[in-house]
N, C-alpha and C positions, 0 to 999 in steps of 0.2 A: 657191313659198314666199312667204308674205305678208311684205311689207316692214315691217309694224309690229312684227314680233317681233325685228328685228335692231337692233343698236346699233353706232354707230361711234365709236371713240375717236380723237381727233387730238391727238397729243403734239407740240407745237411747241417743240422744244428748241433749244439753242444749236448743237449739232453735227449733229443729224439731226431730220427730221420724220417721224413714223410715223403712218400711218393704219391702223387695225385694225378689221376688221368681225367682229362676234361675235353669237351668239344663245344663248339658254338651251336646253340639251338637256333630255331628260325627267327627268334627275336633278337639275335645278336648277343644273348647272355651266355655265360659259361655254365655248362651243365656238367656236373661232376659224375663220372661213370664209376670210378673206383678209387679207393684210398687205402694206403697201407702205411703203418708206422712201426718203427722198431726202436729199441733203446739204442742210443748212440754211445758207443764206447770209445771210439778212437779220436774224439774231437775235444779240444780244450779251448775255451773262450773263442769259439768260432773258427779255430784253426785245427786242421787235421794233424794229430801227432802220432797216430798209429794207423798206417795204411791198411794192414791186414784186417784189423777189427772193423775199420770203417767200411771196407768192401763187403764184409759179412753183413753188417747192418743194412747197407744199401740193398744188397740182394734180398734180404728178408723183407724189407719194406716193399720192394718192387714186386716180389712174388705175391705178397698179400694183395697189392693193388690189382695185379694181373688177374688173380683168382676172382676178385670181386667184379671186375669189369668184363672178364672173359676175353681179354685181349692180350697179345704179346706186346711188350714195350720195346721200342728200339732206340728212339731219340729222347733225350731229356733236356730240359732247361734247368740250369743249376744256379743257385744263388751264392754269392760270396759275401762274407762279412768278416768279422774278426778284428782283433785289436790292432792289426797292422794297417787298417784303412784310415787314411786321413784325407782332408780335402783342403784346397787352397783357392784363393781368387787370383786371377791373372788376367791382364789385358794385353792384347797384341794387335798389330795392324798390318795390312798389306797396302802397297801402293800399286794401283792398277795402271797398266801400260796405256790404256785408252779409255778416257773418262766419257767418251761419246757412245760407248757400248754399255747397255744396261748390265747391272750386276746379275750374275747367274750362279747356279749351284757350284760351278767350278771355282769361282772366287771364294765361296764360303769354304769349300773343301781345302783350298790353298791356305786359307786363314787357320782352319782347324789343324791342318797338318803342321803348320808352323808352331802351334802350341805344343805339339808332340815332341818338338826338339828341346823343350825345356829340360834342364838338367835336374835329375832327381838324385836322391840319396842312393848309395849302392844297393842293388837288389830290389829297387822300387821300380814300378812301372805305372804309366798312366792308364787307368781303367776307363774313365769316362771323361769326355770333354763336353760340358754342357754350356752352350752360348746363353748368356743372360740377356744383354741387349746390345744393339749395334750402334755405331756412330758412323755417319757418312760425312766426310769433309767437315768434321767438327760438329755436325748437327746430332744431338744426342737423342736417346730414348726411342730408337727405331726398333720396332719388334720384328719386322720382316723386310730385309733389305733387297730381296730378289725383285728385279724389275725396276729398280731405281738407278739413277745416274750418279756418278761420283768417282773421284780419283783415289781417295784414301778411305779404305774400309777398315774400321776397327771394332773390336768387341770386347766385352768383359766375359770371362769364362769362369765357370765353376769347374775346377779340375779335381777329380777324385783319383787318389794314388793308392796303390796297394803293393804287397810284396809278390814278386813274380813266383817265387818258389811255392808260396802258399797256394797260389792260383793253379800252378802246374800240378801240385799234389792233389788238388780236388779233381782236376782233369784226369789224373792218373787213376784215382779211385773209381771214377765213373767208367773209364775205359776198361779197367780190369774187372769191373762188375759185369762186363759184356754189353755195355750200353754205348751209344754214340752221343757225343756232346753236341746238342743242337744250338745251345746259346748259353751265355753267361750273363747274369744280371746282378746288380748290386742289391742286396737284400732289403735295405731300407726303402729303395725305390719300388721293389716288388710289393712289399707290404703296403706302401702308400697307395699304389694303384688299386689294391684290393679293397682298401678301407675308406679312402677319402672320396668325397664328392668333388665335382669340378668347382662348385661354388666355394667350398672350403679352400681349395687351392688358390682361387682368385682372391678371396678375402684375406688369406694369410693364415697358415696353420702349421703347427709342429706335430709331426707324428712321432710318438715314442713307442718303439717296439721292444718290450722287455722280454728277452729270451732267457734261456737257461744260463748261457755263458756270457752273453753280451747284451747291451742295451743299444739299439740303433736309433738314430735320430735323423729325420728328414724334414727340412723346413721349406714350405712353399709360400710364394707370394706372387700375386698377379699371374697365377697359372704356371709359374716356372719354379723349378727346384732351385733354392737359393743356398742351401747349406746342408751338408751331411756330416755325421760324425758317428763313430762307434765307440762306446764306452765299455771297457773290458770287465764289466760286472753285470750280473743278472740274477735271476732267481736262485741260482745254485749257491751264491755266497750267503744268501739269506738262510738257506737250509744248513750250510756249514756253520753259521753263527749259532743256529738253534742247537745243532749237534754239540758244538763246543760248550755253549752256555748251559745246556741241560745235561751234559754228559750222557747222551743217548746215541744210538746208532743212526746212520744216515736215513735208512728207510723209515724209521720212526719219526725222525725230524721232518722229513718230507710230508708224511701223513699229517703230522701235527699242523704244519704250515697250511696245508690245503684245507683240512677240516676245521681247525679252530683259529687259524691265524688271522690277525687283523693288523692293519697298518696304524691304527689309532688307539693308543693305550687307554684313553679315558673311557673306552667302551665297556671294558670288563669290570665286573664287581670283584672286590678283593677275595671273595670266598669261592670263586669258580676254579675248580681244580680238575685236572685230567690225570688219570693214573696210567702209567706206562709199564707194561710187564718187564721185569728185570731180565737180564741175560742169565740163562741157565742156572736156576737155583738161587739167584740173587733176589733180594727184595724188590718189589715194584717201586717205581719212582713216582713221586707226586709233583706235578708241575702246575703252578698257578697260571691261569690264562693271562693274568695281568703281566706277569714276567715274560710270558711268551710274546705278547704283543709289544712289550718294551724292546725286546731283542730285535724283533722284526722292524719296528719303527726306526730304531737307530740306523740300521743298515739301509732301509729304503730311503730314508731322508738323505743319506749320503749319495745314493744313486741319483735321486731326483735333483739334488743340488748340482751335481756334475753336469747333468743334462741341461739344467737351467743356465749354467755358465755358458754352455754351447749356444743356447738360444740367444743369450745376451751377446755372445761373440758375433752372431749373425747381425745383430743390431736391432733387436725387437724394441729397444727403448726409444729409438728414433721414431718420430711421428709417422714418417713416410713408410717405415718398414714394419709398423705395428701389425702383429698377428691377430686380426680381428676374430677369427674363428677359434683362437686359443689352442688347446692341446687335445690330441686324440691319442688315447693309450691303447695299445694292442699287444699281441703276443701272450704267451701263457702266463707271464708274470702280472698281466694286467687284471687277472681274475682275483687278486688278493682283496679281501673285504676292506672297504673304506679307503681304498687307494685313491680313488677319484677325489674324495674330500681332502686328503693329505696333499695331493698335487695342487689342488686349487689353493690350499692354505699357504703352501710354500711359494708358489709362483704368482698367485693373484690372477691366474688366467683361467677362463672357462675351460672345463675339461669334460670329455665324454669317453666312454669305452668304445673302441672301434671293432665292429664285427665285419668280417669280410663278405657282407652280402650285397655290397654296392653293385656288383656286376654278375651275381650268381642268378641262375634260373630260379623262378619263384618256388618251385616245388622241391628245392634242395633240402637234404636232410639237415636237421638242426645242428647235428654234431659238426658238420662241415663249416657252418657259419660261426664256429667258435673262434675267439681271438687266437687260440692255439694255432689255427691253420691259416692265419692271414698271409704269411709269407708263401706258403705252398699255393694258395689260390692265386696270389699275385704272379707267381712263376708260371702257372698254367696259362694265365691271361697273356703273359709276356710271350709265351710260346705260340699261342694262337695268333697274336699280332704279327709275330715274325713270319708265320706261315702265310698270313694274309699278304704281307709285303712280297714274299717270294712269288705268290700266285700272281699278284699284280705285275711284278717284273716280268714273269714268264709271258703273261698275256700281252704285255707291251711289246716284248720281243717278237712274239708271233705276229702281232699286228704290223710291226715294222716290216717283217719279211713279206707279208701280204702287200703292204704298202709299196714296197720296192717294186713289186711286179706290176702293180696296177696304176700307180699315179704318175702323172708327169711331174717334173721337178718342182714346178710352181706349187701345186697343191701338196706335194710331199713335204715341203718345208713347213707348211701349215700343219700337216698331219703330224710331222715330227714334233712340232711344238706341243701339240696336244698329248703326244705320247710321253714327251720328256717328263711331264709332271710326275705321274706315278712311277715311271721307270727309275728316276734318279732320287727316290726317297733315300737320302744318302746313308750309306752304310754307317750305322752308328759305330762308334769306336769299339763298342763291345763286340760287334760282329767281327771286326778285324781282329780283336783280341782273341775271340773264340777260334778264328782261323789259325792264328799264330800258335795258340795252345795245342790245337789239333795237329798242326804241322810238326810241332816240337815232339808231341807224343808219337806220331807216326814214325818220325826219324829216330826216336830214342829206343824204339823196340830192339 
């Protein structure tokens, strides 16, 4: 099997690191060939804080995935999240020299590059610039300006900002693990791609990805991403609370949470008790499930309320921006019992748990379709898309070379027009960022 058809997602999380190898099958769905996961030791709240440990964990996950797939991994698509990510709305415009020529890709590139000149806080860099809608000569709500006439082109942008050093550290870990960085993606976007359907994105939906260290939010409406946020709390703080509240060790707290935990305290009878073995020669501890769920409930409510503030910041309460499809919960933390009911109760929005099977091949292992792997599946898909783009660009270039030899000028201009479309699928800012991180790493050695 040729290696250029496979893509590898590397989800560097706070709790676990997942390497996932996938390829497109003949139906255009992602088929997962191998998956490896390891405990993540060097990451705190989505940010790498110990490079050596992170490298070891990456290598372990990668080896496991390679063994299962029987392939060597070279390039990976990595997700970035963490408490340093923030997003803002910004509008910008360009004045075109000649309004008698139709607007083309170059105009849009010029407009997007202008947004990149925005002044950020020290150490911050723009990760994503996502156009929302365009205005031409004051006419609003234009979705696709290419091919239209106009002198002044403006747009609203959703700008995602992150810390350069954190992104470079992730690049560094990947490179030192003996891998090439193929692409960088924002994790909330990756999870969203794996879990949401196109209809939901059109109708309006908030994706909440509850990880170990962070909770990521992505809001879509009319098919476009409208808001992103990363909240620096996740499943781990719940475990911490149980540990503190019950005076037990972390491993026991985690097990309690997974096996008996519930987000809704009314569920448990007063007399349900779990006994936990004491540490070396000490008495076992008895914990009532009611207390357990009270502890969990308190912290989960806090996380959901912070997410809900972000959803309101986006403007969900305005009629035009209403999220009709409600909320989709994914990530490992979404597997907590009765979480869906609690979220519906707090937000008043319809809620479902999101499994990343939207684009997976039908015969995929059930384990892969777990919310735990939403981000990894999304990263694999992102890598596959990126390869598709590269292939199209290459074909277009080859066509062009053939074209130059064969066609007279007249038909060439037509030919070029046809080629222009796929060829100039414009480099998303992430591709540029990836290149910059790569250059930086190459020069830093």
